[in-house]
A tleap script that builds the chain and sets N, CA, C and O, in Angstrom:
source leaprc.protein.ff14SB
mol = sequence {
  NASP VAL SER ARG MET ILE GLU GLU ILE VAL
  ASP ALA GLN PHE HIE ASN VAL PRO TYR ASP
  GLU THR LYS VAL PRO SER TRP ILE ASN LEU
  ILE CYS GLU ARG VAL MET LYS GLY LEU ALA
  ASP SER GLY LYS PRO TYR LYS TYR MET VAL
  ASN CYS ILE ILE MET GLN LYS ASN GLY ALA
  PRO MET MET THR THR TRP SER CYS PHE TRP
  ASP THR VAL LEU ASP GLY SER ALA TYR TYR
  ARG TRP PRO LYS GLU LYS SER LYS ASP ASN
  VAL ASN LYS THR MET ASP ILE ILE VAL THR
  VAL HIE ALA VAL SER CVAL
}
set mol.1.N position { 13.042 12.584 -16.819 }
set mol.1.CA position { 11.837 12.850 -16.054 }
set mol.1.C position { 12.220 13.443 -14.688 }
set mol.1.O position { 13.050 12.883 -13.972 }
set mol.2.N position { 11.622 14.555 -14.344 }
set mol.2.CA position { 11.971 15.280 -13.124 }
set mol.2.C position { 11.628 14.472 -11.873 }
set mol.2.O position { 12.424 14.428 -10.935 }
set mol.3.N position { 10.468 13.839 -11.844 }
set mol.3.CA position { 10.081 13.052 -10.662 }
set mol.3.C position { 11.059 11.909 -10.412 }
set mol.3.O position { 11.391 11.617 -9.263 }
set mol.4.N position { 11.519 11.267 -11.469 }
set mol.4.CA position { 12.484 10.173 -11.317 }
set mol.4.C position { 13.815 10.696 -10.779 }
set mol.4.O position { 14.444 10.055 -9.938 }
set mol.5.N position { 14.242 11.865 -11.268 }
set mol.5.CA position { 15.483 12.464 -10.778 }
set mol.5.C position { 15.367 12.770 -9.284 }
set mol.5.O position { 16.284 12.481 -8.515 }
set mol.6.N position { 14.234 13.358 -8.874 }
set mol.6.CA position { 14.032 13.675 -7.461 }
set mol.6.C position { 14.043 12.399 -6.630 }
set mol.6.O position { 14.667 12.354 -5.570 }
set mol.7.N position { 13.356 11.363 -7.103 }
set mol.7.CA position { 13.318 10.095 -6.381 }
set mol.7.C position { 14.721 9.533 -6.173 }
set mol.7.O position { 15.054 9.081 -5.077 }
set mol.8.N position { 15.535 9.561 -7.211 }
set mol.8.CA position { 16.896 9.034 -7.106 }
set mol.8.C position { 17.720 9.829 -6.098 }
set mol.8.O position { 18.464 9.247 -5.309 }
set mol.9.N position { 17.593 11.142 -6.119 }
set mol.9.CA position { 18.347 11.994 -5.196 }
set mol.9.C position { 17.924 11.735 -3.759 }
set mol.9.O position { 18.769 11.537 -2.885 }
set mol.10.N position { 16.627 11.737 -3.514 }
set mol.10.CA position { 16.121 11.593 -2.148 }
set mol.10.C position { 16.353 10.178 -1.627 }
set mol.10.O position { 16.800 10.004 -0.493 }
set mol.11.N position { 16.056 9.169 -2.439 }
set mol.11.CA position { 16.210 7.794 -1.968 }
set mol.11.C position { 17.661 7.453 -1.674 }
set mol.11.O position { 17.947 6.752 -0.702 }
set mol.12.N position { 18.579 7.937 -2.497 }
set mol.12.CA position { 20.001 7.661 -2.265 }
set mol.12.C position { 20.478 8.267 -0.950 }
set mol.12.O position { 21.323 7.683 -0.271 }
set mol.13.N position { 19.953 9.414 -0.590 }
set mol.13.CA position { 20.411 10.118 0.606 }
set mol.13.C position { 19.706 9.675 1.880 }
set mol.13.O position { 20.317 9.692 2.948 }
set mol.14.N position { 18.434 9.278 1.798 }
set mol.14.CA position { 17.627 9.093 3.009 }
set mol.14.C position { 17.034 7.708 3.192 }
set mol.14.O position { 16.189 7.515 4.065 }
set mol.15.N position { 17.450 6.756 2.400 }
set mol.15.CA position { 16.855 5.418 2.429 }
set mol.15.C position { 16.755 4.848 3.847 }
set mol.15.O position { 15.689 4.371 4.236 }
set mol.16.N position { 17.804 4.887 4.601 }
set mol.16.CA position { 17.807 4.321 5.961 }
set mol.16.C position { 18.191 5.345 7.016 }
set mol.16.O position { 18.673 4.970 8.084 }
set mol.17.N position { 17.991 6.619 6.746 }
set mol.17.CA position { 18.406 7.680 7.664 }
set mol.17.C position { 17.240 8.048 8.576 }
set mol.17.O position { 16.164 8.396 8.089 }
set mol.18.N position { 17.439 7.977 9.896 }
set mol.18.CA position { 16.358 8.383 10.797 }
set mol.18.C position { 16.217 9.904 10.851 }
set mol.18.O position { 17.182 10.637 10.635 }
set mol.19.N position { 15.018 10.356 11.137 }
set mol.19.CA position { 14.751 11.788 11.256 }
set mol.19.C position { 15.614 12.384 12.356 }
set mol.19.O position { 15.731 11.816 13.442 }
set mol.20.N position { 16.220 13.537 12.069 }
set mol.20.CA position { 17.030 14.264 13.053 }
set mol.20.C position { 16.770 15.749 12.843 }
set mol.20.O position { 17.240 16.341 11.872 }
set mol.21.N position { 16.025 16.337 13.751 }
set mol.21.CA position { 15.616 17.737 13.625 }
set mol.21.C position { 16.784 18.674 13.394 }
set mol.21.O position { 16.647 19.662 12.671 }
set mol.22.N position { 17.932 18.386 13.994 }
set mol.22.CA position { 19.082 19.281 13.863 }
set mol.22.C position { 19.674 19.264 12.452 }
set mol.22.O position { 20.367 20.201 12.057 }
set mol.23.N position { 19.403 18.206 11.701 }
set mol.23.CA position { 19.969 18.078 10.351 }
set mol.23.C position { 19.014 18.513 9.240 }
set mol.23.O position { 19.420 18.620 8.083 }
set mol.24.N position { 17.755 18.764 9.581 }
set mol.24.CA position { 16.755 19.083 8.555 }
set mol.24.C position { 17.149 20.277 7.687 }
set mol.24.O position { 17.040 20.176 6.465 }
set mol.25.N position { 17.605 21.412 8.251 }
set mol.25.CA position { 17.977 22.528 7.366 }
set mol.25.C position { 19.051 22.163 6.337 }
set mol.25.O position { 18.961 22.567 5.178 }
set mol.26.N position { 20.052 21.411 6.750 }
set mol.26.CA position { 21.101 21.035 5.791 }
set mol.26.C position { 20.581 20.002 4.798 }
set mol.26.O position { 20.998 20.007 3.640 }
set mol.27.N position { 19.681 19.118 5.221 }
set mol.27.CA position { 19.091 18.153 4.290 }
set mol.27.C position { 18.278 18.862 3.222 }
set mol.27.O position { 18.357 18.514 2.044 }
set mol.28.N position { 17.490 19.863 3.631 }
set mol.28.CA position { 16.674 20.610 2.666 }
set mol.28.C position { 17.579 21.303 1.649 }
set mol.28.O position { 17.309 21.256 0.449 }
set mol.29.N position { 18.642 21.939 2.114 }
set mol.29.CA position { 19.590 22.589 1.202 }
set mol.29.C position { 20.207 21.579 0.243 }
set mol.29.O position { 20.321 21.851 -0.952 }
set mol.30.N position { 20.603 20.421 0.751 }
set mol.30.CA position { 21.223 19.387 -0.068 }
set mol.30.C position { 20.270 18.932 -1.172 }
set mol.30.O position { 20.662 18.844 -2.335 }
set mol.31.N position { 19.027 18.645 -0.810 }
set mol.31.CA position { 18.043 18.196 -1.800 }
set mol.31.C position { 17.822 19.278 -2.850 }
set mol.31.O position { 17.883 19.000 -4.048 }
set mol.32.N position { 17.566 20.502 -2.415 }
set mol.32.CA position { 17.282 21.588 -3.356 }
set mol.32.C position { 18.468 21.845 -4.285 }
set mol.32.O position { 18.278 22.049 -5.484 }
set mol.33.N position { 19.679 21.838 -3.750 }
set mol.33.CA position { 20.862 22.081 -4.578 }
set mol.33.C position { 21.067 20.970 -5.602 }
set mol.33.O position { 21.389 21.250 -6.757 }
set mol.34.N position { 20.886 19.714 -5.197 }
set mol.34.CA position { 21.086 18.605 -6.137 }
set mol.34.C position { 20.009 18.580 -7.218 }
set mol.34.O position { 20.300 18.315 -8.384 }
set mol.35.N position { 18.767 18.856 -6.827 }
set mol.35.CA position { 17.699 18.906 -7.825 }
set mol.35.C position { 17.946 20.065 -8.786 }
set mol.35.O position { 17.810 19.907 -9.999 }
set mol.36.N position { 18.305 21.223 -8.251 }
set mol.36.CA position { 18.559 22.385 -9.098 }
set mol.36.C position { 19.718 22.121 -10.060 }
set mol.36.O position { 19.655 22.516 -11.224 }
set mol.37.N position { 20.761 21.467 -9.593 }
set mol.37.CA position { 21.893 21.139 -10.470 }
set mol.37.C position { 21.439 20.211 -11.592 }
set mol.37.O position { 21.801 20.414 -12.751 }
set mol.38.N position { 20.655 19.201 -11.255 }
set mol.38.CA position { 20.155 18.290 -12.283 }
set mol.38.C position { 19.300 19.008 -13.311 }
set mol.38.O position { 19.385 18.721 -14.505 }
set mol.39.N position { 18.480 19.933 -12.854 }
set mol.39.CA position { 17.644 20.706 -13.773 }
set mol.39.C position { 18.490 21.622 -14.652 }
set mol.39.O position { 18.272 21.701 -15.861 }
set mol.40.N position { 19.451 22.309 -14.048 }
set mol.40.CA position { 20.319 23.216 -14.803 }
set mol.40.C position { 21.143 22.445 -15.829 }
set mol.40.O position { 21.356 22.924 -16.942 }
set mol.41.N position { 21.605 21.260 -15.459 }
set mol.41.CA position { 22.399 20.443 -16.377 }
set mol.41.C position { 21.596 19.944 -17.573 }
set mol.41.O position { 22.170 19.553 -18.589 }
set mol.42.N position { 20.276 19.958 -17.455 }
set mol.42.CA position { 19.435 19.496 -18.574 }
set mol.42.C position { 19.496 20.460 -19.753 }
set mol.42.O position { 19.212 20.077 -20.888 }
set mol.43.N position { 19.869 21.722 -19.482 }
set mol.43.CA position { 20.024 22.706 -20.548 }
set mol.43.C position { 18.729 23.208 -21.158 }
set mol.43.O position { 18.750 23.829 -22.221 }
set mol.44.N position { 17.612 22.956 -20.514 }
set mol.44.CA position { 16.324 23.413 -21.049 }
set mol.44.C position { 16.102 24.878 -20.712 }
set mol.44.O position { 16.571 25.346 -19.675 }
set mol.45.N position { 15.395 25.613 -21.569 }
set mol.45.CA position { 15.221 27.062 -21.370 }
set mol.45.C position { 14.123 27.407 -20.359 }
set mol.45.O position { 13.065 27.918 -20.728 }
set mol.46.N position { 14.385 27.124 -19.100 }
set mol.46.CA position { 13.420 27.408 -18.041 }
set mol.46.C position { 14.105 28.076 -16.862 }
set mol.46.O position { 15.309 27.932 -16.652 }
set mol.47.N position { 13.309 28.807 -16.102 }
set mol.47.CA position { 13.712 29.248 -14.770 }
set mol.47.C position { 13.054 28.266 -13.818 }
set mol.47.O position { 11.878 27.935 -13.971 }
set mol.48.N position { 13.816 27.803 -12.835 }
set mol.48.CA position { 13.306 26.778 -11.935 }
set mol.48.C position { 13.167 27.302 -10.515 }
set mol.48.O position { 13.940 28.149 -10.067 }
set mol.49.N position { 12.172 26.785 -9.822 }
set mol.49.CA position { 11.995 27.013 -8.387 }
set mol.49.C position { 11.838 25.645 -7.751 }
set mol.49.O position { 10.999 24.851 -8.175 }
set mol.50.N position { 12.639 25.368 -6.739 }
set mol.50.CA position { 12.592 24.074 -6.058 }
set mol.50.C position { 12.238 24.334 -4.600 }
set mol.50.O position { 12.821 25.200 -3.948 }
set mol.51.N position { 11.279 23.572 -4.106 }
set mol.51.CA position { 10.839 23.680 -2.722 }
set mol.51.C position { 10.890 22.299 -2.087 }
set mol.51.O position { 10.565 21.302 -2.733 }
set mol.52.N position { 11.297 22.239 -0.825 }
set mol.52.CA position { 11.387 20.964 -0.126 }
set mol.52.C position { 10.832 21.114 1.283 }
set mol.52.O position { 11.112 22.094 1.974 }
set mol.53.N position { 10.045 20.133 1.698 }
set mol.53.CA position { 9.510 20.070 3.054 }
set mol.53.C position { 9.917 18.729 3.641 }
set mol.53.O position { 9.754 17.691 3.001 }
set mol.54.N position { 10.441 18.749 4.844 }
set mol.54.CA position { 10.746 17.514 5.562 }
set mol.54.C position { 10.009 17.576 6.888 }
set mol.54.O position { 10.121 18.549 7.634 }
set mol.55.N position { 9.250 16.516 7.172 }
set mol.55.CA position { 8.458 16.482 8.399 }
set mol.55.C position { 8.607 15.127 9.071 }
set mol.55.O position { 8.557 14.081 8.424 }
set mol.56.N position { 8.788 15.173 10.370 }
set mol.56.CA position { 8.868 13.936 11.140 }
set mol.56.C position { 7.504 13.253 11.136 }
set mol.56.O position { 6.473 13.903 11.308 }
set mol.57.N position { 7.508 11.944 10.938 }
set mol.57.CA position { 6.249 11.199 11.001 }
set mol.57.C position { 5.860 11.047 12.464 }
set mol.57.O position { 6.623 10.527 13.277 }
set mol.58.N position { 4.661 11.510 12.780 }
set mol.58.CA position { 4.190 11.408 14.158 }
set mol.58.C position { 2.707 11.076 14.223 }
set mol.58.O position { 2.082 11.223 15.273 }
set mol.59.N position { 2.147 10.634 13.119 }
set mol.59.CA position { 0.744 10.277 13.082 }
set mol.59.C position { -0.150 11.376 12.539 }
set mol.59.O position { -1.288 11.111 12.151 }
set mol.60.N position { 0.350 12.611 12.505 }
set mol.60.CA position { -0.428 13.720 11.950 }
set mol.60.C position { -0.259 13.738 10.430 }
set mol.60.O position { 0.823 13.442 9.925 }
set mol.61.N position { -1.313 14.079 9.708 }
set mol.61.CA position { -1.181 14.122 8.247 }
set mol.61.C position { -0.368 15.327 7.796 }
set mol.61.O position { -0.363 16.374 8.444 }
set mol.62.N position { 0.314 15.156 6.679 }
set mol.62.CA position { 1.034 16.275 6.070 }
set mol.62.C position { 0.318 16.617 4.774 }
set mol.62.O position { 0.192 15.783 3.878 }
set mol.63.N position { -0.145 17.846 4.689 }
set mol.63.CA position { -0.855 18.289 3.499 }
set mol.63.C position { -0.205 19.565 2.990 }
set mol.63.O position { 0.236 20.410 3.768 }
set mol.64.N position { -0.154 19.687 1.687 }
set mol.64.CA position { 0.407 20.869 1.070 }
set mol.64.C position { -0.325 21.115 -0.247 }
set mol.64.O position { -0.894 20.197 -0.837 }
set mol.65.N position { -0.301 22.350 -0.688 }
set mol.65.CA position { -0.909 22.684 -1.970 }
set mol.65.C position { -0.212 23.900 -2.544 }
set mol.65.O position { 0.507 24.601 -1.834 }
set mol.66.N position { -0.420 24.151 -3.820 }
set mol.66.CA position { 0.093 25.357 -4.439 }
set mol.66.C position { -0.846 25.730 -5.578 }
set mol.66.O position { -1.632 24.912 -6.056 }
set mol.67.N position { -0.746 26.943 -5.984 }
set mol.67.CA position { -1.557 27.449 -7.084 }
set mol.67.C position { -0.654 28.280 -7.983 }
set mol.67.O position { 0.198 29.025 -7.498 }
set mol.68.N position { -0.838 28.155 -9.279 }
set mol.68.CA position { 0.009 28.873 -10.231 }
set mol.68.C position { -0.847 29.555 -11.285 }
set mol.68.O position { -1.867 29.021 -11.720 }
set mol.69.N position { -0.423 30.722 -11.680 }
set mol.69.CA position { -1.046 31.433 -12.796 }
set mol.69.C position { 0.052 31.632 -13.826 }
set mol.69.O position { 0.916 32.494 -13.665 }
set mol.70.N position { 0.016 30.834 -14.885 }
set mol.70.CA position { 1.090 30.868 -15.853 }
set mol.70.C position { 0.632 30.338 -17.200 }
set mol.70.O position { -0.547 30.046 -17.401 }
set mol.71.N position { 1.582 30.216 -18.120 }
set mol.71.CA position { 1.314 29.684 -19.443 }
set mol.71.C position { 1.225 28.160 -19.322 }
set mol.71.O position { 2.238 27.490 -19.123 }
set mol.72.N position { 0.023 27.622 -19.441 }
set mol.72.CA position { -0.172 26.185 -19.239 }
set mol.72.C position { 0.429 25.332 -20.357 }
set mol.72.O position { 0.538 24.114 -20.216 }
set mol.73.N position { 0.816 25.959 -21.452 }
set mol.73.CA position { 1.433 25.220 -22.552 }
set mol.73.C position { 2.940 25.089 -22.326 }
set mol.73.O position { 3.506 24.018 -22.547 }
set mol.74.N position { 3.591 26.159 -21.890 }
set mol.74.CA position { 5.052 26.167 -21.781 }
set mol.74.C position { 5.580 25.927 -20.372 }
set mol.74.O position { 6.676 25.389 -20.214 }
set mol.75.N position { 4.826 26.316 -19.348 }
set mol.75.CA position { 5.293 26.199 -17.970 }
set mol.75.C position { 4.760 24.908 -17.350 }
set mol.75.O position { 3.814 24.307 -17.859 }
set mol.76.N position { 5.378 24.493 -16.251 }
set mol.76.CA position { 4.914 23.262 -15.618 }
set mol.76.C position { 5.464 23.077 -14.229 }
set mol.76.O position { 6.252 23.886 -13.739 }
set mol.77.N position { 5.037 21.998 -13.599 }
set mol.77.CA position { 5.503 21.694 -12.255 }
set mol.77.C position { 5.565 20.185 -12.070 }
set mol.77.O position { 4.918 19.422 -12.787 }
set mol.78.N position { 6.351 19.783 -11.100 }
set mol.78.CA position { 6.464 18.380 -10.726 }
set mol.78.C position { 6.398 18.300 -9.209 }
set mol.78.O position { 6.870 19.194 -8.506 }
set mol.79.N position { 5.812 17.229 -8.719 }
set mol.79.CA position { 5.620 17.018 -7.293 }
set mol.79.C position { 6.084 15.607 -6.980 }
set mol.79.O position { 5.757 14.667 -7.704 }
set mol.80.N position { 6.842 15.457 -5.907 }
set mol.80.CA position { 7.279 14.124 -5.510 }
set mol.80.C position { 7.193 13.983 -4.002 }
set mol.80.O position { 7.730 14.807 -3.262 }
set mol.81.N position { 6.519 12.942 -3.551 }
set mol.81.CA position { 6.429 12.648 -2.108 }
set mol.81.C position { 7.241 11.392 -1.825 }
set mol.81.O position { 7.142 10.389 -2.532 }
set mol.82.N position { 8.041 11.475 -0.776 }
set mol.82.CA position { 8.895 10.343 -0.405 }
set mol.82.C position { 8.726 10.045 1.067 }
set mol.82.O position { 8.614 10.988 1.850 }
set mol.83.N position { 8.701 8.804 1.493 }
set mol.83.CA position { 8.610 7.628 0.621 }
set mol.83.C position { 7.219 7.522 0.023 }
set mol.83.O position { 6.250 8.069 0.551 }
set mol.84.N position { 7.142 6.809 -1.084 }
set mol.84.CA position { 5.845 6.641 -1.736 }
set mol.84.C position { 4.904 5.942 -0.763 }
set mol.84.O position { 5.298 5.008 -0.064 }
set mol.85.N position { 3.671 6.399 -0.725 }
set mol.85.CA position { 2.699 5.879 0.245 }
set mol.85.C position { 2.497 4.382 0.138 }
set mol.85.O position { 2.380 3.706 1.160 }
set mol.86.N position { 2.454 3.857 -1.051 }
set mol.86.CA position { 2.149 2.441 -1.235 }
set mol.86.C position { 3.380 1.620 -1.571 }
set mol.86.O position { 3.277 0.518 -2.108 }
set mol.87.N position { 4.549 2.167 -1.250 }
set mol.87.CA position { 5.793 1.469 -1.552 }
set mol.87.C position { 5.940 0.233 -0.674 }
set mol.87.O position { 5.744 0.297 0.540 }
set mol.88.N position { 6.287 -0.893 -1.296 }
set mol.88.CA position { 6.543 -2.112 -0.537 }
set mol.88.C position { 7.886 -2.014 0.179 }
set mol.88.O position { 8.137 -2.733 1.145 }
set mol.89.N position { 8.746 -1.117 -0.303 }
set mol.89.CA position { 10.077 -0.934 0.261 }
set mol.89.C position { 10.119 0.326 1.118 }
set mol.89.O position { 11.082 1.091 1.066 }
set mol.90.N position { 9.068 0.536 1.906 }
set mol.90.CA position { 8.957 1.730 2.743 }
set mol.90.C position { 9.805 1.539 4.003 }
set mol.90.O position { 9.277 1.290 5.086 }
set mol.91.N position { 11.127 1.658 3.844 }
set mol.91.CA position { 12.023 1.385 4.958 }
set mol.91.C position { 12.170 2.568 5.900 }
set mol.91.O position { 12.484 2.374 7.074 }
set mol.92.N position { 11.953 3.780 5.427 }
set mol.92.CA position { 12.103 4.941 6.295 }
set mol.92.C position { 10.729 5.341 6.811 }
set mol.92.O position { 9.930 5.938 6.090 }
set mol.93.N position { 10.472 5.009 8.047 }
set mol.93.CA position { 9.184 5.309 8.656 }
set mol.93.C position { 9.286 6.480 9.623 }
set mol.93.O position { 8.398 6.682 10.451 }
set mol.94.N position { 10.379 7.263 9.521 }
set mol.94.CA position { 10.590 8.349 10.482 }
set mol.94.C position { 10.291 9.726 9.919 }
set mol.94.O position { 10.138 10.679 10.683 }
set mol.95.N position { 10.204 9.855 8.583 }
set mol.95.CA position { 9.980 11.187 8.022 }
set mol.95.C position { 9.301 11.114 6.665 }
set mol.95.O position { 9.353 10.097 5.973 }
set mol.96.N position { 8.663 12.221 6.306 }
set mol.96.CA position { 8.099 12.431 4.981 }
set mol.96.C position { 8.855 13.580 4.335 }
set mol.96.O position { 9.229 14.545 5.002 }
set mol.97.N position { 9.075 13.469 3.033 }
set mol.97.CA position { 9.738 14.528 2.276 }
set mol.97.C position { 8.879 14.826 1.054 }
set mol.97.O position { 8.473 13.916 0.331 }
set mol.98.N position { 8.607 16.100 0.833 }
set mol.98.CA position { 7.903 16.521 -0.366 }
set mol.98.C position { 8.784 17.527 -1.098 }
set mol.98.O position { 9.261 18.501 -0.516 }
set mol.99.N position { 8.988 17.270 -2.382 }
set mol.99.CA position { 9.776 18.177 -3.225 }
set mol.99.C position { 8.885 18.621 -4.378 }
set mol.99.O position { 8.274 17.795 -5.056 }
set mol.100.N position { 8.816 19.914 -4.593 }
set mol.100.CA position { 8.085 20.454 -5.742 }
set mol.100.C position { 9.047 21.268 -6.601 }
set mol.100.O position { 9.940 21.948 -6.097 }
set mol.101.N position { 8.842 21.179 -7.889 }
set mol.101.CA position { 9.635 21.931 -8.856 }
set mol.101.C position { 8.671 22.684 -9.755 }
set mol.101.O position { 7.730 22.096 -10.286 }
set mol.102.N position { 8.894 23.964 -9.928 }
set mol.102.CA position { 8.138 24.776 -10.867 }
set mol.102.C position { 9.101 25.217 -11.955 }
set mol.102.O position { 10.208 25.671 -11.666 }
set mol.103.N position { 8.681 25.084 -13.205 }
set mol.103.CA position { 9.498 25.489 -14.339 }
set mol.103.C position { 8.733 26.522 -15.147 }
set mol.103.O position { 7.612 26.279 -15.595 }
set mol.104.N position { 9.356 27.681 -15.326 }
set mol.104.CA position { 8.744 28.784 -16.062 }
set mol.104.C position { 9.607 29.061 -17.288 }
set mol.104.O position { 10.811 29.281 -17.159 }
set mol.105.N position { 9.007 29.053 -18.465 }
set mol.105.CA position { 9.774 29.255 -19.695 }
set mol.105.C position { 10.317 30.676 -19.764 }
set mol.105.O position { 9.705 31.627 -19.278 }
set mol.106.N position { 11.485 30.785 -20.383 }
set mol.106.CA position { 12.106 32.107 -20.543 }
set mol.106.C position { 12.028 32.572 -21.968 }
set mol.106.O position { 12.501 33.663 -22.288 }
savepdb mol mol.pdb
quit
């Protein structure tokens, strides 16, 4: 499951890490590369697009959306927000991370 893979990658890396603006670009690259590797290793016949947003928590809401025009039978997407809003183990209160994956059949 793609969402579970993303959760494992993000939680392992950021569980107790405070937000640091200077590290955000490298964190985004790290997340995208690890997710892409996991997807590529699955061996499924798809082209993948991985997007990651990291935002410091400051009381303002973070909203995002996307729209796709594709084959609804063969193509798909996954969305993961970290930390989960209703998580009892919400230890990182300094940042929000959203990862989206789009898979297009080849």
